[in-house]
C-alpha positions as CSV (number, residue, x, y, z in Angstrom):
1,M,44.9,216.6,75.7
2,Y,42.0,219.0,76.1
3,T,39.1,219.4,78.6
4,E,36.7,216.6,77.8
5,G,32.9,217.0,78.1
6,E,30.3,219.0,76.2
7,W,31.5,222.6,75.9
8,K,28.9,225.4,76.2
9,Q,29.1,229.0,75.4
10,H,27.7,231.8,77.6
11,D,28.4,235.2,76.3
12,N,32.2,235.3,75.9
13,R,32.8,232.4,78.3
14,I,33.4,228.8,77.5
15,K,32.2,226.3,80.1
16,V,32.3,222.6,80.7
17,L,29.8,221.0,83.0
18,G,31.5,220.1,86.3
19,R,34.6,222.1,85.4
20,G,33.2,225.6,85.2
21,T,34.7,228.3,83.0
22,I,37.6,227.0,81.0
23,A,38.2,229.9,78.7
24,I,37.2,233.6,78.1
25,C,37.3,235.2,74.7
26,P,38.6,238.8,75.3
27,S,36.8,241.8,73.9
28,P,38.4,243.4,70.9
29,T,40.1,246.7,71.4
30,D,38.1,248.6,68.8
31,N,34.4,249.5,68.8
32,E,33.8,247.9,65.3
33,G,34.4,244.3,66.6
34,V,32.6,244.7,70.0
35,F,30.5,241.5,69.6
36,E,33.3,239.4,68.0
37,F,34.2,237.9,71.3
38,I,30.7,236.3,71.6
39,A,30.9,235.0,68.0
40,N,34.5,233.7,68.7
41,A,33.3,231.8,71.7
42,E,30.3,230.3,69.8
43,R,32.7,229.2,67.0
44,I,35.2,227.6,69.3
45,V,32.4,225.7,71.1
46,A,30.8,224.5,67.9
47,C,34.2,223.3,66.5
48,V,35.2,221.4,69.7
49,N,31.8,219.8,70.1
50,G,31.6,219.0,66.3
51,C,34.9,217.3,66.3
52,K,34.2,215.1,69.4
53,G,35.5,211.6,68.7
54,L,37.7,212.7,65.8
55,N,41.5,212.8,65.7
56,P,42.2,216.4,64.7
57,E,45.4,215.4,62.9
58,G,43.3,213.7,60.2
59,I,40.8,216.4,59.5
60,A,42.7,218.2,56.7
61,E,43.4,214.9,54.9
62,L,39.7,213.9,55.2
63,K,38.6,217.3,53.8
64,Q,40.9,216.9,50.8
65,A,39.6,213.4,50.1
66,C,36.0,214.6,50.3
67,E,36.8,217.4,47.9
68,W,38.2,214.8,45.5
69,V,35.1,212.7,45.8
70,A,32.9,215.7,45.0
71,E,35.1,216.6,42.0
72,D,35.0,213.1,40.6
73,L,31.2,212.9,41.0
74,E,30.8,216.4,39.4
75,R,33.1,215.5,36.5
76,D,32.3,211.9,35.8
77,G,29.5,210.7,38.0
78,L,31.9,208.1,39.2
79,V,34.6,207.9,41.9
80,R,38.1,206.9,40.9
81,V,39.9,204.0,42.6
82,S,42.6,206.4,43.8
83,T,40.0,208.7,45.3
84,K,38.3,205.7,47.1
85,T,41.7,204.7,48.5
86,A,42.4,208.3,49.7
87,I,39.0,208.6,51.4
88,W,39.4,205.3,53.3
89,K,42.9,206.2,54.3
90,A,41.7,209.6,55.5
91,L,38.7,208.1,57.4
92,S,40.9,205.6,59.2
93,K,43.3,208.4,60.2
94,V,40.6,210.7,61.5
95,K,39.0,208.1,63.8
96,E,40.1,208.8,67.3
97,E,41.6,205.8,69.0
């Protein structure tokens, strides 16, 4: 389980409306990565909000099936039956229930 709601990033803090700050990305220890903590917070928020309604356990399988579709279309202009089966299986797995 995770903190539900729309996650927002403010500097290195991650917030959820009504819940306040739920995470803080620490500053790196060297000067070369001084702004990485802001980029890390932005990325975490984008990933969480982008995956809303998805079962995270199915994402890798869905990515693979999409790659197969792209390869089939690139190679033949058609999608193989085995690829269609894989994409439907992956889509059903990624839907959060």
